[in-house]
N, C-alpha and C positions, 0 to 999 in steps of 0.2 A: 558421654551423654546419651548414647543410643538406648540405654536401658530406661531412661526417663521418657523417651518418646519412640517406642519401638515401631509403631506403625509408620510414622513419617520418616524415620531413619531408614526403614526398609525400602520405602519408595525412593528416597534419595540415592541409596546404594544401587538399586535396580536401574534407575534412570542413568546413573553414571557408568555402569558396567554392561548393560544390555547391548548397546551399540557395538562394543568390542566382541561380545559373544556371537552376535549375529554376523559380523564380518568373518569371524573364524569359521562359523558354520556354513555360511554361504560361499565363501571364497576358498576355504582351505587355509591351512597355516601359512604355507610359503607365499601364496598370492596375497594374503591379508597383510603379512608383515612387509612385503615388498611395496604395497600401495599405501601404507600408513606408517609414517616415521614414529609417531607416538606409540603405536602398538609394537613396533620393532624395538623401541627403546626399553620396553618391558620384558624382553626376552633375556633371561638370566643364564639359561643353558641351551646349547644347540649341538646336536649330533654327538652327545656325550662329553662336551667341553663346557667349562664354566666361562661365560662371555661377559661376566660382570665382575670387575676387579674387586670391589668391596666384599662381595660374597666369597670370592675365591680366597681372599686374605683371611676373612673371618672363619672360614671352614678349613683353612690350611690346604687348599687345593691349587693345582696349577691354573694360571689364568691364561686364556687364549683370546687374542684380539678378535673382535666381532667377525664371525664367519658367515653370518646370515646374509642371504641374497639382498 
């Protein structure tokens, strides 16, 4: 439905994602994911390893259990 209401859907997307972008910019990646479990849950790869099982299986990659701090 975003094509039907482009202005308001852009505001909604920005309101939902900007806080995460600001955390990453202000705290840096490692500190931000250490302080925010929701942000950490969104990390799919870390230090060259796939840390999300569904993506690893879909891409036929080895899966590594979460190594993020």
